N, C-alpha and C positions, 0 to 999 in steps of 0.2 A: 364649510367646516370639514367636510370629508377629506379634502386634500391635506389640510393641516393635521388632522388626526392621523392620517396615513403616514405623513412625514414623521411625526413624533413617534408613532409606533415603530417605524423602520429604524429610527435613530436610537431610541431609548429602550425598546423592549428587548433586552438581552437575556442571556441565560439566567442571570441572577434574579431578574424580575419574573421570569416565566414560572418559576416554581412556586411563587407566593401570590401571583395575580392571575386571575382567569380573564383573559381578554375577550373571549367569546361572550361571556356573561357580564363582563364589566364590573367585576367585584374581586375583593381579596378572597383567597381560599380560607376555609375554616380550618381549625386545628385538626379535626378528624381527616379532612382531605389532605392536609400536609403530612400527617402520619402515614396515610395510605400511599402517598407518592414519594416517601423518603428514600426508596431504593432506586427510583428512576434516575436522578442525577448521578453523574459519575465524577470522580475526583479530577479526571483529565479535562472535563469541560470547564473547570474553573481554574486550572493551573495556568499561571502566566509564566512564560519562558522568555529568557533573554535570547536575542539572536545569536547564532553560533559564532559567526565572524562578520565583522563590519568591513566590507570591501573598501569603503572610502578611506578608512584609517590605514588599511594595508597599503593602498595606493599612495597615500601621503608619505608613509614611511619609506616606501621604495623610492619615491622622488627625492626625499631628503638624503637617502643613502647614495643615490647617483650623484647628487650635488656635492656631498662630502667627499666622495671618491674622486670627483673631478677636481675639487680644491686640493686634495692631497697630491694629485698628479701634477698640479700647476707648479709645485716646488721643483719638479724635475724638467719641465719644459718651458722655456722662455716664451715661445709663441702662444702656448695655452694660457700662460700667466697674463700676457698682454691682452688676449681675447677676453678673459674673465674680467680683468680690470675695465676694459672697454664696455662690457655688458653692465657692470656695476655703475659706471659713470652714466650710461644711458638711463638706468633706473634711478638716477639722481641720488645716489648714496653719498654720504660725506666720506672724506678721506679716513676718518677715524673708524667708520663702519667697515670700509674696505679693508683697512689694516686688521681689524678684529676678525673679519671673515677669513682672510687669507693667512692669519696668524703670522704676520711679518712685523718687523720693528722699524724698517726704513721705508 
């Protein structure tokens, strides 16, 4: 049972539980103990922050921007246009999807 208790302790005994449960003695803290310890926890210990920047989303946006720029350039270069159409046919896109992506009418 020691291994199971150790696993549960590592997984679930977080900052929120430490202030109200005394693991060494195996009991909940009394009201007087909680009042004595009220200055120990800090606001920053319980603050949940969102990540600053998600790199995966930025990379997807860059890839889409490169794809759109390439599609815009295809209007001016017949070779690039043929290359893009060939790639889309390899991806088994329908002609309607190809026309929509390339923004063409014929």
